[in-house]
Every structure is written in structure tokens, then in C-alpha cells.
C-alpha positions, 0 to 999 in steps of 0.5 A: 500500499503506497503512501501519498504525501500531500503538500499542505496549502500555504497559510494566508499572509498576515495583513500588514500593520498599515492595512490592519490599522486602515481596516480598524479605522474604517470599521470605527468610521462605519459605526460612528466611533471617533478617537477619544480626546482627538483635537477638534477643528479650530472653529469648533474649539473656539465654540466649545470654549465659548459654550463654557464661559460660565464654567471659566468665570465660576472657576476663576471666582472660586479660585480667587475666593479660596486663595486666602481662605486660610488667612485671618484677614482673608481677601484683605490680602488681595490689596495688602500684597501689592501695597507691601510690595510697592512699599518695599520697592519705594524704600529700596528704589525710591529712597536708597537708589533715588529713582524717585527724583525727576518723576512727578507723583512718584508714589502713584507712579510706583503703585500703579506700576506695581499693580499692573505688573503684578497682574502680568506676573501672577497671570504667567506664573499661574498659566505655567502650572495651569495643566501640570498643576490640574492633571486630576481635572484634566484627566477626569473631565472633557472640556477645552483645556484652554479654559484653564489658563484663561480662567487663571488670567481671569482670576488675576484680573478680578484680583486687580480690579479689587486692588484698583479701589485701593489704587484710586484711594492712593491717587486721590490721597496724593492729589491726583484728581479724578479725570475722564482719562481714567476711562482709558484704563478699560481698553488698556486692561482688555489689551493687557488681559488678551496679552497675558492670556495668550502668553499664559497659554503658551507657557501652559503648553510648555509647562505641561511637557516640561514641568521644570519651567515653573522653577525657572519662571520666577527668575525670568519674570524678575529680570523682566520686571526690572526692564519694564519701568516698574520702579523708574521712568523709562523715559527719564532714563533714556533722556538722562542716559540715552547717549551712554547706551547702545542705539537699540536699548531705548526702542526695545525698552519702550516697546517692551509689552509689559512697559507699554501696558504699565505706561498706558495705565499711568497715562490714563490715571496720573495727570502728571504722566504726559503723552510725550512720555509714551512711545510713538503709536503706543496704542498700536503697539499695545494692540499688536502685542495683544493680537500677536500673543492672544491669537498666536498663544491660542493657536499654539495651545490648541495644536497640542490639545490632545496631548494634555493629561496623557502619559 
């Protein structure tokens, strides 16, 4: 009896990974499934963010209320903190370093600068930790992540508005009269808020990927403060020492966005701060910085939307 040997048929070839992935994607599309946490289109992202405007406002207010809840003086520290900073700067720079000479109404000049700078400084510090410091919220709930840095900036704006009451009292005590120009503070704050929110979103994305940036930011902001005319008049320094400085220093100092917003607020609130102390086309510069940071920062943050809270 002969034994017939049959060659077994060849096994079917396994599909390539690319083909398998394509088949799974097609299957998901047929049943209406989408990638979890996928980045929406930019218009859809803007609409989703606007739809959560009440959450943003409520979250900012809650954070502001809780900020000093453990302190006995409570919300009084919202005003006391920048005032104490202003007192320290007055002693060091105004008295010891004599920067008050040649600057009319130096105390209102200094306090306005400190309050406005604190708004930018606090917004950027909070924005740096907006994602990395709220991973539990990011991973638990589905919402546009840009709501976090925007809400932190709104929190700092609310704190500044509380402080503005104390600033108004200081202006009146030191003889600065109420004037129609005070209304210019409104568009100046709108532009500064837009700038702060845009930079905060940039820092929030960087901070989400590299948490160590939060340790570096205080040093960066301290250097920026010293170059922003918080404690001294940039116009006075340029007029007095301009010939001893490189030609590019003056325009760079005057176009510094922090200095621009500080000087706009001083121009709005202090009658002795005149238009000639402002850089040329100052409102155009302020608007340009706000649009560049606001739009650019928003798009930069949106492009990494699906990465936040992963890993």
C-alpha cells in the first residue's frame, strides 16, 4: 500500500500593520466611533470654549475666593500684597537708589506700576502650572483645556480690579484728581488681559511638557520686571543716559509689552504722566502685542490639545 504525501496549502499572509490599522479605522468610521480626546477643528474649539464661559468665570471666582481662605485677614491680602511690594520697592528704589527724582507723583507712579505688573506676573506664573498643576481635573473631565489658563488670567484680573479701589484712594490722597482719562484704563486692561492670556497659554503648553519651567519662571519674570519701568521712568532714563547706551536699548525698552501696558495705565490715571512720555503709536503697539500673543498663543495651545493629561 502506497502512502501519498500531500503538500499542505500555504497559510494566508498576515495583513500588514498599515492595512490592519486602515481596516480598524474604516470599521470605527462605519459605526460612528472617533478617537478619544482627538483635537477638534479650530472653529469647533472656539465654540466649545465659548460654550463653557460660565464655567471659566465660576472657576476663576472660586479660585480667587479660596486663595486666602486660610488667612485671618482673608481677601484683604488681595490689596495688601501689592501694597507691601510697593512699599518695599519705594524704600529700595525710591529712597536708597533715588529713582524718584525727576518723576512727578512718584508714589502713584510706583503703585500703579506695581499693581499692573503684578497682574502680568501672577497671570503668567499661574498659566505655567495651568495644566501640570491640574492633571486630576484634566484627566477626569472633557472640556477645552484652554479654559484653564484663561480662567487663571481672569482670576488675576478680578484680583486687580479689587486692588484698583485701593489704587484710586492712593491717587486721591496724593492729589491726583479724578479725570475722564481714567476711562482709558478699560481698553488698556482689555489689551493687557488678552496679552496675558495668550502668553499664559504658551507657557501652559510648555509647562505641561516640561514642568521644570515653573521653577525657572520666577527668575525670568524678575528680570523682565527690572526692564519694564515698574520702579523708574524709562523715558527719564533714556533722556538722562541715552547717549551712554547702545542705540537699540531705548526702542526695545519702550516697546517692551509689560512697559507699554504699565505706561498706558499711568497715562490714564495720573495727570502728571504726559503723552510725550509714551512711545510713538503706543496704542498700536499695545494692540499688536495683544493680537500677536492672544491669537498666536491660542493656536499654539490648541495644536497640542490632545496631548494634555496623557502619559
